[in-house]
C-alpha positions as CSV (number, residue, x, y, z in Angstrom):
1,M,-4.9,-8.6,0.8
2,K,-2.7,-7.6,3.8
3,L,-3.4,-5.5,6.8
4,C,-0.7,-2.9,7.1
5,R,0.2,0.4,8.9
6,V,1.5,3.3,6.9
7,L,5.0,4.3,8.1
8,G,5.2,7.4,5.9
9,P,5.6,8.8,2.5
10,V,8.4,8.0,0.1
11,V,9.8,11.0,-1.7
12,A,11.6,10.4,-5.0
13,T,13.1,13.1,-7.2
14,K,12.6,10.8,-10.2
15,K,10.0,8.1,-10.7
16,H,9.3,5.5,-13.3
17,P,6.7,7.0,-15.7
18,A,4.1,4.5,-14.6
19,W,4.2,6.1,-11.1
20,E,3.8,9.7,-12.2
21,G,1.0,11.4,-10.2
22,M,0.8,8.6,-7.7
23,A,1.9,8.8,-4.0
24,L,4.2,6.1,-2.8
25,L,4.0,5.1,0.9
26,C,6.1,2.8,3.0
27,V,3.8,0.2,4.8
28,Q,4.4,-2.3,7.6
29,P,2.5,-5.6,7.5
30,L,0.5,-6.3,10.7
31,D,-0.5,-9.6,12.3
32,E,-4.0,-10.3,13.7
33,K,-3.1,-8.5,17.0
34,G,-2.0,-5.4,15.2
35,E,1.7,-6.1,15.8
36,A,4.4,-5.6,13.1
37,S,4.9,-8.7,11.1
38,G,7.4,-9.0,8.3
39,A,9.4,-6.5,6.3
40,A,8.1,-3.1,5.3
41,F,7.5,-2.4,1.6
42,L,6.3,0.2,-0.8
43,A,2.8,0.6,-2.0
44,V,1.1,3.0,-4.4
45,D,-1.6,4.9,-2.5
46,R,-5.1,4.7,-4.1
47,A,-7.1,5.5,-0.9
48,Q,-5.5,8.8,0.2
49,A,-4.0,7.2,3.3
50,G,-1.8,9.0,5.8
51,E,1.0,8.2,8.2
52,G,-0.2,5.9,11.0
53,D,-3.4,4.7,9.2
54,V,-4.2,1.0,9.1
55,V,-4.8,0.1,5.5
56,L,-5.7,-2.8,3.2
57,V,-2.9,-3.5,0.7
58,L,-3.4,-5.6,-2.4
59,S,-0.1,-7.3,-3.3
60,E,-1.0,-9.2,-6.4
61,G,0.8,-7.6,-9.3
62,T,-1.9,-8.3,-11.9
63,G,-4.7,-7.1,-9.8
64,V,-2.8,-4.0,-8.8
65,R,-2.0,-3.2,-12.4
66,Q,-5.7,-3.5,-13.3
67,I,-6.7,-1.2,-10.5
68,I,-4.1,1.3,-11.5
69,G,-5.1,1.0,-15.2
70,N,-1.6,0.2,-16.4
71,P,-1.3,-3.5,-17.5
72,Q,2.5,-3.1,-18.1
73,G,3.4,-1.0,-15.1
74,P,6.1,-2.1,-12.6
75,I,3.7,-1.9,-9.7
76,R,3.3,-4.7,-7.2
77,S,1.3,-3.3,-4.3
78,A,-1.4,-0.8,-3.8
79,I,-3.3,0.6,-0.8
80,V,-7.0,0.0,-1.7
81,G,-8.7,0.9,1.6
82,I,-8.4,2.6,5.0
83,V,-9.4,0.4,8.0
84,D,-11.6,2.0,10.7
85,E,-11.7,-1.0,13.1
86,V,-10.5,-4.6,13.3
87,H,-12.4,-7.1,15.5
88,V,-10.7,-10.5,16.1
89,P,-12.9,-13.0,18.0
């Protein structure tokens, strides 16, 4: 899993049928200090996250497809939780 910040929604006039009814969000990976780390990417929202939220993103295609319930879907990443706090010793 990755810790990411939601940059905002992605609006598409047409979606792959596997994505119908699901929100797509652009997320930015974060390092242990909460700083941006790496390239932003798309994730399906399963946690009702919003812009600016820090979220947990599962980026393992098979696991994501199991969560989504579509074993053949072209889905690679899903937001599976909203983070309230991060404590790094």
